[in-house]
N, C-alpha and C positions, 0 to 999 in steps of 0.2 A: 637279655644279652649281657654273660660276663663284659668283660674285657675286652673280647674277640670279632671275631668271622663267625664264631662257632652261637649257634640257633643252640640253645637249652633248653627242658621242657618247664612245662608254667605248671606249676606246683602251687595246692594252698600247701604254703611251710613246709619244711624241710624232715622228712619221714629221718633222717640221721637224724637230724640235731637236736629232734622230738623224744629220740633212743634213748640216747646220749645224754639230757639232760632231764629221763627216766620221765621225762609226759607218757612215753610209751611203752609198756614189755617187751624186752630183747635180753637177746643174751647177748658177752659183752668178754669175751675171752682176756683181753688184756685191754688199758689202755693207761695212758701216762697225762705230762699233761698238753702234747703234741700231737695225739695218735694215738686210733684206740683201734682193736680188732671183732668185731663182732663176727656168729655164728650166725648165717643166711639160715631165716622159714624155703625158703626154696634148695634146696642139694641138689646143684647142678654135677656134683665129683663125691669123690669121698673127702669127708671133713673140710667141706663149701665151708668162708669163709672170705667174710670186707677187712680189706684197712681204709679208716676214711683219717682225714686231718680232725679236729679236736675243731677247729674252726673254720666253719661253712666257709666253702673253695669251689664253687659251678663244676670250674675243671683243673684240666692238668694243668692251662697255659697261667690258672690263679694261684698257685703256688709259688709263695718266693722260695728260693733252691735252702734252704735253712730247713723248710716242711718235707721240699722233698727228696733232703737226704734223708730227714728219719720218718715219714716218709716207706720210702726206700726197704728201707733195712727194717721195718716192720712187716717187709712186702718176705723179706727173708728168712723173719725169724717164722713165720707162719708157715712157707711153705716146707721150711725144718725139720719143725713137729707133726707139718700133715703127710711130711713123709716116715716119722720115723714111728708115727703111730698110726699110720694106716699100709707100711711097706707096698703103695705104688709104685708101681714100673715109669709112672710119667707127673709133671704136676702142673696144669696149667694154669694159665697167672694170663689174664687180661683188664682190658682199660679200657672203658666209653668215653666220647665225647663232642656231647652232643646229637642232639635228632636225629640227625644223618645216618651216626653215631651209633646208635641203639640205643646212645645215653638214655636211663624215665627217672632216677633219682636228680635234682642238677644237686649233686650234691654229690664233688669229687671223691671215685672210691675203684678199689683195685681187689676185682675179682680172684680169690685164689684155690685152687681143687686141687684136690688127686685125684689119678682118671681113674672111670669108671674097669672094674671085672673087665668090659669086652674091649678095654682102651675109651679114649677121650672125655667127652662129659659131655653133658643132654642138652639139647641147645634148641629145644621143647617146651613146651609148656608142663612143671616138675608139680607133685602137689604143696600145697604149705604147712609146714611140720609146727606144730604146737609148740612155745616156749620151754616144755617142757621135756620133749625132746634134743632140741636143740642145748638142752643145757647139759644132756647126758655127752651130744658132744663133742662141748666141748671138756667132761669129765676126762675124756677119752684123750683130749689132745694137751690139756693142762700142762702130764705127766714130764709133758716131750717138750714145752715149751719154756724158752729161754730168752727170756725180756730182750729186746736189742740195745747196742749201749751207742753209747754217741762218739 
C-alpha cells in the first residue's frame, strides 16, 4: 500500500522501472531526469502513450507537487504530438489509482491516446504489438513532439 488508503496491485518488481532501466525492451518516445513518455504495446487509441515519472511512485497521491507539474506538462506535450501526428477528433487521457480503479501496474502513469476512427478508445483486450511496431509509432510522433518546458 502507498501512503494512502488505496490498495495497489502487488507485483514482482515494476515493469515501468524495468523499461526505464533498460532491463526490458520498450519504446521510449522521450525522457528527461523526471519524466518519460513510453509508447505502449497495447494500443487502445491512435498513438497511445504512457506518461510516467522516472522515480517510482505507486499512485498519483504519492507525487510531490513538482513531480505532478512536470508530469502534467508531459501529458500536454504528448497530447499535442498525437493531435498533430494523427489528426484525431478527440484525445483521451486517463489515469487509474488502485485495484478498485483497475490499476494494473503499481507505478503512476497517464494514458494519452487519440480517438479511434469510430470515436472512443478500445476498452477490451487488444493485441500486444512488437517493439518494432511501437518504434514505428514513435517515429510518427517524434516530428510533432515538443519537449515540455518547466
